[in-house]
C-alpha positions in Angstrom: -82.0 47.7 27.7 -84.5 49.5 25.3 -83.6 50.3 21.9 -84.6 52.7 19.3 -86.4 49.7 17.2 -89.6 51.4 15.0 -93.1 50.3 16.6 -94.2 48.3 13.3 -98.1 47.9 12.5 -99.7 46.5 9.7 -99.4 48.6 6.3 -103.2 48.1 5.6 -103.8 50.4 8.4 -103.1 53.3 6.2 -105.0 52.3 2.8 -107.3 54.9 3.1 -105.0 57.2 1.6 -104.3 55.3 -1.9 -107.0 55.0 -4.6 -105.9 51.7 -5.2 -106.2 49.7 -2.3 -104.4 46.3 -2.1 -104.1 44.3 1.1 -100.8 42.2 2.2 -101.0 41.3 5.6 -97.1 40.9 5.6 -96.4 44.3 4.9 -95.4 46.6 8.3 -94.8 50.1 7.9 -93.3 52.8 11.2 -96.3 54.0 13.2 -94.5 56.9 13.8 -93.5 57.8 10.0 -96.9 56.8 8.5 -98.7 58.9 11.2 -96.7 62.0 10.6 -97.4 61.5 6.8 -101.3 61.4 7.5 -101.4 64.0 9.4 -99.4 66.6 7.2 -102.5 65.2 4.1 -105.5 67.4 3.6 -108.9 65.3 4.6 -109.8 63.1 1.8 -106.2 63.3 -0.3 -105.8 60.0 -1.8 -102.7 58.7 -3.7 -102.2 59.1 -6.8 -103.2 62.5 -6.9 -105.2 62.1 -9.9 -105.4 65.9 -10.5 -101.7 66.7 -10.0 -100.8 64.0 -12.4 -103.3 64.9 -15.2 -102.2 68.5 -15.2 -98.2 67.1 -15.0 -99.1 65.4 -18.4 -100.1 68.5 -19.9 -98.0 69.6 -22.4 -96.9 73.2 -21.7 -97.1 76.5 -24.7 
C-alpha cells in the first residue's frame, strides 16, 4: 500500500536562495514544496531580500 508521504531531500539543495548559506546534513525538506518555492522566485533572488528589508526599516513620513 502506497502512502502520501512527502519525498524528503537534503535541505542543502536549496542553499542557493539564502544570502547566508549554512549546511546541515541532517536537515531534510519536502522536495515538492521547495521546488514550487524555487519556481516562484525571480532569478538570482536571495533570502533575506536586503532591498525589501532596508525599505521596511525606513521611517515613513
